[in-house]
Every structure is written in C-alpha cells, then in structure tokens.
N, C-alpha and C positions, 0 to 999 in steps of 0.2 A: 560534520556533514555528511549528510546521511546517506548508508550503507548503498541506497538505489539509487542516488546520484553520482555515487563513485563507481557504481556497477556501468553505469551509461556515459560515463567518461563527464560530467555537465557539470560543472558549477553554477552555485547561485549568483542572481544576477543582482546587482546593488541596485534598488530601486533609487530613482530621482525623485528629492523633497522637493514638494513644492515649496512653490517660493512667496505663493499667497496667503497661504495660514498653516500654521503648525497644529497639528491634532493633538487632544489632549490623550494622555495614557487612559481615560474609560473608553471612548471613542476608538480608540485603536484595539484595545482588548474586546470590546463589543463587538468587531466587526475583524476577528481575527479568524485562522480556519480551526483553530483549537475548541472556540467558544462556539461557533456555528456547528461545530459537529454534534453537540447538544449532550444527550443523555447517551449513555454508552451502552446500556441495553438493548441487546440484539442489532446491534450497529452494524450494516455490511460496508468492506473496505478490500480492497485491492492491495493485495504486498507481493513481494518478491521473495522467493529464498534466499538467503544468504548462505544457505550451511544444510548439512541432509547428514546427520550422524549417525553412523552403522544403519542405514536404512531403517531407523524404526523414529526419529523424531527429528523436526523440520523447524530450522531457527526463521521467522518471516518477519521483514522489515513491513513496516506498514506505514511508517512514516510519522509514528509517535515520539515517544521519550525514549521507551524500550521495546526491543523485538519480542517478539512471543513466540513461544514453543508448543508446537501442536505434534500431536501424533501421526503418523503416516499411517496413512489407511493398508491394508495388506492389498497385496496384488497390484498396488501403484506405486507410480517412481513420481518423484518430484526431481529433476535436478537442479543443482544451483543455477539461480537467473530463472527460475518459473516464475512466472505470474499464476496466485491463488487467489481465491476468494476465501476472505475470516468473517467472524462474526466477533466481533469484540464484546468480551464482559466486561472487563474492569483493566484501565491502560496503566494501574500500578498494582501489581500484588505485594500487601504488604500486612504483617502480622504481628503478635508478641509474641516472641520466643523467650521460654522458660520464666525467668524471676523478670523479664524486662516491663517497665510499664509502659513505654513508647514503642510505638508498631513500628517495625525495623523493613523496609525494603529488601525485595529479593531480587530488584533489578529485572524485571520480567514484566510482562504484560501477560492478561490472561483472555484467551481468544480460544475458537474453534473452529477447527478448519472445515469449509463446505465445498471446497472441490477446484480446479482447477479453471483458471480465467481463458475464456476462448479469445479474447483479444491479445491485443501487442500492445507495447510501448512503443512510442516513436517520440521523436524529437521534435519532429513537427509533421502534420498532414498535407500532404504536396498532393498535388495534380494526378499524378500516379498512384497513387496510393488509395484514390477515392474510387477506382475500380479492381476488384478482386479477380481474379481466376480461382476456383476451385474445380476439385474434381471428386467427380461420385463414384459410387463402389463399381461403376460398369466403363472406369478410366476415361469417361467424357469430360473435358472442362468444358465449365460454363463462365461466363463473365457477369457478375454481379457488381451493382454499387455496394460500397461501402458503408455500416451503418456506426454511431457511437459505440456498439460493442465490439468490433472488429478493431477501432484504433483507438488509443486513448495518449493524446496531446501532452508532453512532458509541463508545457507551460500551463494545462489546467489541471495535472495531476496533484493532488491534495488529498486530504483528511475528507471527505464526503457523510 
C-alpha cells in the first residue's frame, strides 16, 4: 500500500467487477493510470514528503513504483507529510554498474522538487470545505469559494 494512503489511514477500495462483461488485459492496461501518465518528460505531479533526512534530502511518495529523492532547498523546510510539487524525469533509475551487462535498478525515481503544493489532501470534499476563510497581512479575515488548487479529494488523487 502506498505510504501516502498509510499516512492518511485510508485503504484502497476493492472495485466491484462488472457482471456484464469482463475487460481484456489490453483494455485494462490502455486505461490504467500508469499508461494515462504518458511520457515522463516534464510531467508535474503532487507528492507527499515521507522523510526528511538531515534537512538536506526529501524522500517523496508520488504514487509510483519507487519514491524519489530530492534535495531540500536552502532556507526551506518541508516537514513529514507536506504536499509538494515535483517534476518527474524517470520513474525508475537503472544503470549498468561495473562489469554487469544488465541494467540494475537503484529503487528510486528521478525527479526535481518544484516547491510546496498550496492545496491540501482531504478524504471527501464536504460542503463546509467549499468555503475557505483566509487571513491577509492586515489580519483581516475573508471568505472565498475553494478551487481545485485548494483541495484534492483522495478518490480523485492519482498520477496525472
């Protein structure tokens, strides 16, 4: 189970099988989130910080096969559980080491940290979550309607 789902205490729901028709493997693969991701070049994703090592390296779970490790920028701190934006370069780093003829995985993804994600991850977007109260620099509170950038429902969270 993904570390993100463990952090949020959410288990994956088992989808009910359609009794009318079984889909072929090729159809399931074609419409899977992994294939829908497309080319990894410059793909921007939302991830969650699962570990902050010595305030220098961030281990980020973005929902892929492996976590990515990004350097933490100077004068910035991302605590465990922070939502961040990353640009995925390669979902699995492999290389030929020493005299090996086969590529060996180092069990990491290659990504670049873009910055914090301003929104939040919620289980379900309720009616009370659709109106946000914000405070500006003058300590004046204002209410506004939330946007897709404010909340990401877990049921819709996936690789995009």
